[in-house]
Backbone as JSON, one array per atom type, in Angstrom:
{
  "sequence": "MAGVQFDALRVDGEAGLRLADVMEEATGGDPGPVVAEANGRRGVYFLVPPGSTSFRSWPVGVTRLSSGPGRVSYIPVPALCGRTWPLSWRCPPSEAGRFVHALLLRSAADALLGSARF",
  "N": [[48.43, -17.85, -19.18], [50.67, -18.13, -16.53], [54.04, -19.37, -16.48], [54.13, -20.86, -18.77], [54.5, -19.41, -21.32], [55.79, -17.31, -20.13], [56.89, -16.15, -16.88], [55.8, -14.03, -14.19], [56.37, -11.13, -12.18], [54.86, -9.31, -9.68], [54.49, -6.06, -8.43], [52.89, -3.93, -6.3], [51.2, -0.74, -6.54], [52.76, 2.45, -5.75], [55.36, 1.55, -5.26], [55.75, -0.38, -7.23], [55.66, 1.22, -9.54], [57.9, 2.84, -9.09], [59.89, 0.87, -9.15], [59.67, 0.06, -11.81], [60.52, 2.45, -13.02], [63.23, 2.47, -12.16], [64.16, 0.16, -13.43], [63.81, 0.87, -16.13], [65.61, 3.01, -16.31], [68.02, 1.66, -15.74], [68.3, 0.06, -17.96], [68.48, 1.59, -20.21], [66.0, 2.4, -21.13], [64.66, 0.19, -22.14], [63.54, -2.23, -20.56], [62.35, -4.64, -21.02], [59.19, -6.44, -21.33], [56.65, -4.8, -19.54], [53.76, -4.54, -17.69], [51.15, -2.37, -16.7], [48.6, -1.72, -14.31], [45.68, 0.12, -13.98], [43.73, 0.28, -12.04], [42.23, -1.03, -8.98], [44.6, -2.85, -7.18], [46.6, -1.57, -8.47], [48.71, -2.85, -9.81], [52.01, -3.58, -11.02], [53.38, -5.45, -13.49], [56.06, -7.47, -14.2], [57.32, -9.13, -16.85], [59.0, -12.09, -17.06], [61.43, -14.64, -18.03], [60.05, -17.98, -18.46], [59.97, -20.03, -15.57], [61.92, -18.63, -14.2], [61.36, -17.45, -11.76], [60.95, -19.25, -9.75], [62.98, -20.56, -8.06], [64.22, -18.59, -6.62], [64.68, -16.2, -4.04], [62.65, -13.44, -3.13], [62.19, -9.95, -2.41], [59.96, -8.87, 0.26], [56.79, -7.81, -0.77], [56.97, -8.32, -3.41], [55.24, -10.28, -5.63], [55.24, -13.52, -6.78], [54.36, -14.96, -9.84], [53.63, -17.81, -11.29], [53.57, -21.16, -12.64], [52.99, -24.46, -11.39], [53.05, -27.65, -9.68], [49.78, -28.18, -8.73], [49.25, -25.47, -8.82], [48.26, -22.54, -10.42], [48.68, -19.56, -12.2], [47.32, -16.58, -13.42], [48.04, -13.96, -15.64], [47.33, -10.59, -16.26], [47.3, -9.32, -19.49], [47.63, -6.73, -21.72], [46.24, -5.87, -24.98], [48.35, -5.39, -27.84], [47.75, -3.23, -29.43], [45.26, -0.67, -29.44], [42.48, 0.07, -27.19], [42.68, -0.92, -23.9], [41.99, -0.49, -21.27], [41.68, -1.38, -17.91], [44.35, -1.93, -18.28], [47.7, -1.41, -19.43], [50.6, -1.12, -21.52], [53.41, -0.51, -19.85], [56.03, -0.75, -20.61], [56.3, -1.85, -23.71], [56.53, -5.1, -25.37], [59.55, -5.55, -27.1], [60.66, -7.29, -28.88], [60.21, -10.67, -30.04], [60.52, -13.16, -27.57], [61.98, -11.58, -25.84], [62.5, -10.63, -22.55], [62.05, -9.23, -19.23], [65.03, -8.98, -17.4], [65.61, -11.28, -15.0], [67.49, -11.44, -12.84], [68.59, -8.87, -12.76], [66.26, -7.46, -12.2], [65.7, -8.53, -9.66], [67.91, -7.54, -8.2], [67.42, -4.78, -8.4], [64.94, -4.67, -7.11], [65.69, -5.52, -4.54], [67.3, -3.32, -3.79], [65.42, -1.28, -3.8], [63.17, -2.16, -2.31], [64.16, -3.42, -0.09], [65.86, -6.05, 1.72], [64.45, -8.11, 2.93], [63.16, -11.36, 2.75], [61.17, -13.82, 1.03]],
  "CA": [[48.76, -18.51, -17.95], [52.09, -18.02, -16.19], [54.82, -20.58, -16.47], [54.17, -21.47, -20.1], [55.22, -18.47, -22.18], [56.57, -16.43, -19.26], [56.47, -15.94, -15.49], [55.69, -12.59, -13.92], [56.53, -10.65, -10.81], [53.99, -8.15, -9.5], [54.73, -5.15, -7.31], [51.72, -3.07, -6.31], [51.2, 0.68, -6.2], [53.89, 3.33, -6.02], [56.61, 0.77, -5.27], [55.85, -0.98, -8.56], [55.99, 2.29, -10.5], [59.3, 3.21, -8.85], [60.73, -0.22, -9.64], [59.67, 0.17, -13.28], [61.41, 3.58, -13.35], [64.61, 2.03, -11.94], [64.5, -0.79, -14.49], [63.95, 1.62, -17.38], [66.87, 3.75, -16.26], [69.15, 0.73, -15.77], [68.39, -0.63, -19.25], [68.41, 2.53, -21.32], [64.64, 2.57, -21.59], [64.06, -1.05, -22.65], [63.76, -3.29, -19.58], [61.55, -5.81, -21.39], [57.76, -6.14, -21.19], [56.13, -4.43, -18.23], [52.34, -4.21, -17.77], [50.64, -1.57, -15.58], [47.17, -1.83, -14.06], [45.27, 1.45, -13.52], [42.73, 0.25, -10.97], [42.47, -2.07, -7.98], [45.86, -2.74, -6.45], [47.52, -0.82, -9.34], [49.88, -3.71, -9.95], [52.95, -3.48, -12.14], [53.78, -6.82, -13.78], [57.31, -7.6, -14.94], [57.29, -10.44, -17.5], [60.33, -12.68, -17.03], [61.42, -15.96, -18.67], [59.37, -19.03, -17.68], [60.81, -20.76, -14.63], [62.97, -17.8, -13.58], [60.96, -16.93, -10.45], [60.67, -20.35, -8.82], [64.01, -20.94, -7.1], [64.89, -17.38, -6.11], [63.93, -15.47, -3.03], [62.32, -12.07, -3.56], [61.83, -9.1, -1.26], [58.56, -8.73, 0.61], [56.17, -6.84, -1.66], [57.03, -8.89, -4.75], [54.43, -11.48, -5.76], [55.65, -14.4, -7.88], [53.26, -15.55, -10.58], [54.16, -18.88, -12.14], [52.78, -22.38, -12.49], [53.68, -25.59, -10.78], [52.1, -28.66, -9.22], [48.66, -27.66, -7.94], [49.26, -24.01, -8.78], [48.12, -21.88, -11.71], [48.57, -18.1, -12.07], [46.97, -15.87, -14.65], [48.59, -12.61, -15.68], [46.61, -9.74, -17.21], [48.17, -8.8, -20.55], [46.84, -5.91, -22.65], [46.5, -5.99, -26.41], [49.44, -4.52, -28.28], [47.16, -2.02, -30.01], [43.87, -0.42, -29.06], [42.17, 0.43, -25.81], [42.59, -2.09, -23.03], [41.9, -0.02, -19.9], [42.64, -0.68, -17.06], [45.72, -2.4, -18.51], [48.49, -0.74, -20.48], [52.02, -1.49, -21.56], [54.36, 0.48, -19.34], [57.11, -0.97, -21.58], [55.8, -2.92, -24.58], [57.55, -6.04, -25.83], [60.29, -4.98, -28.23], [60.9, -8.37, -29.85], [59.8, -11.98, -29.55], [61.5, -13.81, -26.7], [62.66, -10.6, -24.97], [61.84, -10.51, -21.25], [62.78, -8.51, -18.18], [66.12, -9.8, -16.88], [65.17, -11.6, -13.64], [68.5, -11.1, -11.82], [68.64, -7.4, -12.68], [65.05, -7.06, -11.49], [65.87, -8.86, -8.25], [68.84, -6.58, -7.6], [66.72, -3.49, -8.29], [63.92, -4.83, -6.06], [66.42, -5.52, -3.26], [67.73, -1.95, -3.49], [64.25, -0.42, -3.6], [62.2, -2.69, -1.32], [64.84, -3.99, 1.05], [66.34, -7.41, 1.51], [63.62, -9.12, 3.59], [62.88, -12.35, 1.72], [60.22, -14.94, 1.2]],
  "C": [[50.27, -18.43, -17.73], [52.75, -19.39, -16.23], [54.91, -21.29, -17.8], [54.99, -20.59, -21.03], [56.15, -17.57, -21.38], [56.09, -16.6, -17.83], [56.31, -14.44, -15.32], [55.94, -12.34, -12.44], [55.7, -9.38, -10.71], [54.42, -7.37, -8.26], [53.62, -4.11, -7.38], [52.04, -1.61, -5.99], [52.45, 1.45, -6.58], [55.22, 2.58, -6.07], [56.81, 0.12, -6.63], [56.24, 0.04, -9.62], [57.45, 2.72, -10.33], [60.25, 2.13, -9.36], [60.78, -0.21, -11.17], [60.57, 1.32, -13.73], [62.87, 3.17, -13.24], [65.04, 1.09, -13.06], [64.66, -0.09, -15.84], [65.27, 2.37, -17.42], [68.07, 2.81, -16.4], [69.35, 0.08, -17.14], [68.31, 0.31, -20.44], [67.03, 2.65, -21.93], [63.98, 1.31, -22.13], [64.31, -2.21, -21.67], [63.15, -4.63, -19.98], [60.09, -5.48, -21.1], [57.31, -5.93, -19.73], [54.69, -3.95, -18.42], [51.95, -3.42, -16.51], [49.12, -1.68, -15.53], [46.71, -0.51, -13.43], [44.23, 1.43, -12.41], [43.09, -0.83, -9.96], [43.77, -1.84, -7.23], [46.92, -1.97, -7.22], [48.84, -1.57, -9.47], [50.72, -3.36, -11.17], [53.53, -4.88, -12.29], [55.01, -6.82, -14.66], [57.35, -9.01, -15.53], [58.72, -10.95, -17.66], [60.28, -14.06, -17.69], [60.72, -17.01, -17.81], [60.37, -19.79, -16.81], [61.81, -19.91, -13.88], [62.59, -17.24, -12.21], [60.96, -18.0, -9.37], [61.72, -20.56, -7.74], [64.83, -19.76, -6.61], [64.03, -16.79, -5.0], [63.77, -14.04, -3.51], [61.96, -11.25, -2.34], [60.32, -9.13, -0.99], [57.98, -7.6, -0.24], [56.2, -7.28, -3.11], [56.22, -10.18, -4.74], [54.88, -12.26, -6.98], [54.41, -15.0, -8.52], [53.84, -16.54, -11.58], [53.22, -20.08, -12.0], [53.64, -23.46, -11.87], [52.64, -26.6, -10.33], [51.02, -28.05, -8.32], [48.56, -26.15, -7.91], [49.18, -23.45, -10.21], [47.96, -20.39, -11.44], [48.22, -17.52, -13.43], [47.47, -14.44, -14.56], [47.77, -11.79, -16.66], [47.59, -9.14, -18.21], [47.31, -8.0, -21.51], [47.15, -6.26, -24.1], [47.64, -5.06, -26.78], [48.93, -3.21, -28.85], [45.72, -1.88, -29.52], [43.73, -0.15, -27.57], [41.97, -0.83, -24.99], [42.53, -1.68, -21.55], [41.22, -1.08, -19.07], [44.08, -1.13, -17.25], [46.4, -1.59, -19.59], [49.91, -1.29, -20.42], [52.83, -0.34, -21.02], [55.59, 0.45, -20.25], [56.65, -2.12, -22.47], [56.91, -3.88, -24.97], [58.24, -5.48, -27.07], [60.62, -6.02, -29.28], [60.49, -9.69, -29.21], [60.92, -12.57, -28.69], [62.27, -12.87, -25.78], [61.85, -10.44, -23.71], [62.64, -9.58, -20.36], [63.82, -9.47, -17.62], [65.86, -10.03, -15.39], [66.21, -11.21, -12.58], [68.66, -9.6, -11.67], [67.43, -6.89, -11.92], [65.17, -7.37, -10.0], [66.81, -7.89, -7.55], [68.18, -5.22, -7.4], [65.65, -3.56, -7.19], [64.55, -4.85, -4.67], [66.77, -4.1, -2.83], [66.53, -1.07, -3.12], [63.37, -0.87, -2.43], [62.85, -3.24, -0.07], [65.15, -5.45, 0.81], [65.55, -8.47, 2.28], [63.1, -10.07, 2.53], [61.74, -13.27, 2.08], [60.54, -15.97, 0.16]]
}
């Protein structure tokens, strides 16, 4: 469940894959944990520290997944080893407590998706 161990930001389809590419390039290949979904909306989930999505505006196309009063979000997370299709680690967690840097992700999303906010 989001908001306990981490929050997540989802960007669907090609835009999500491009954002993951930008984040990998900006961080030397280790942006933090990123999950990719191979079916449905083909979401790309960026796992960020808990509470880091709530009080920031994000470009249109970014879905915030967190918890709060009257709100619960579940994030699909694959196993670290073995087959977990349709989920896979685009960038697996490299160490405990390491997340995608929310401000860097927001800057990259602004550049890629535009500055329209919600």
